N, C-alpha and C positions, 0 to 999 in steps of 0.2 A: 460408424463412418469408416470408409475404406481409405487407404493411402491415396488411391487414385482420386477420390472425392476431395481429399484434403489438398492435393496438388492443384486441382482445378480451382479451388477457392483461393489458394495462395497466388495463383496466376492473375487473379482479379485485383489483388491488393496494389496500392500505390507503393512506390519505393520507400517512403517514410514509414508506412504501415509495416512493411516487411522488416525494416530496420528495427522498429519497436518490438516486433515479434521475436526477432533474433535475440535482442537484448533480454527480453523476458525469459526466453528459453535458456540462455546462458546463466541468468540468475537462478532459475529453477534448478539447473544442473549443479551449480556450485553451492547453492544454499547460502550465499552471501548476498546481502542487500546493502548497497551503499547508503550510508546515512542512517541505517536502522540497526539497533542492537537489542538483544535480549539478555538481561542480566538478572539471575535469580536474586530476589530481595529488593530489586529496584522497581518501584511502582507495581508490586505484586508479581513481577516476572514477565508480563507481556512485552511484545515488541515496542520499543520506544525510539524516539528520535535521539540520535547521539547528541551528547553534551547537554541533554535535558532529561527530565523525568516525565516527558509528555508521551503517553502511550498512543500508538497509531490508532487504536480503536476509538479513543476519545476524539481525535480529529475526524475520523470517518463518521462517527455518530453526529458530530456537529454538521458535517457536510450533508448527511442524510436529513438533518433538520432544516436545511436550507441556507446554512451559513455560506457566504462567499469566501473565496481565498483571501480577499482583502480583509474581511472581518476576522478571519482566523489569525492572520498576521498581526492585525491591530490588537487582538485580545491575548495573543501569546507572543510577547515581544522577543522572546528568545529564538523564535522561529525565523527561518529564511525561506524564500520562495522555493528553493531547491529541496528543502525539507518536505514541503507539501508534495512535490513531484515524487520524491522517494516514498512518502507515506501512501500516496494513491497507488503507486505500482505495487507496493507490498500488500496493501489491502485487496487489490484486484487478484493477486496471485494466491492470497490466503483468505479468501472470502469466508469459508466455513469457520476458520479460527476467529476471525473478527466478529462474525455474527454470534458465535458462541459467547465470547467475552462480553459483547454488548448485552446479550440476553441475560447473562449472569449478573451484570451490574444493574440492569433494570429491575431485577428481582430483589436485589439487596436493599 
């Protein structure tokens, strides 16, 4: 895809979509994700929700299995709605990483 093609696609986005895209680019450039941390030795080292030991991949796997956000919040009482927003953003930006960890855990 050329830069010209990308600019044409950006022109078709709504302002909220453009803002979300800018936020994602900023996160990608800084490699920091609000509400997400990776600490070696905590839950095996994958990205987790801060103040918990809940890995992002676990939440993403439940979402893929059809769990709603309400079900996740009910079953993980330490989570807040903003944690899910952060988890989904991280999972979208690191899809290969999440897919790999899910596959590894399915084989275990």
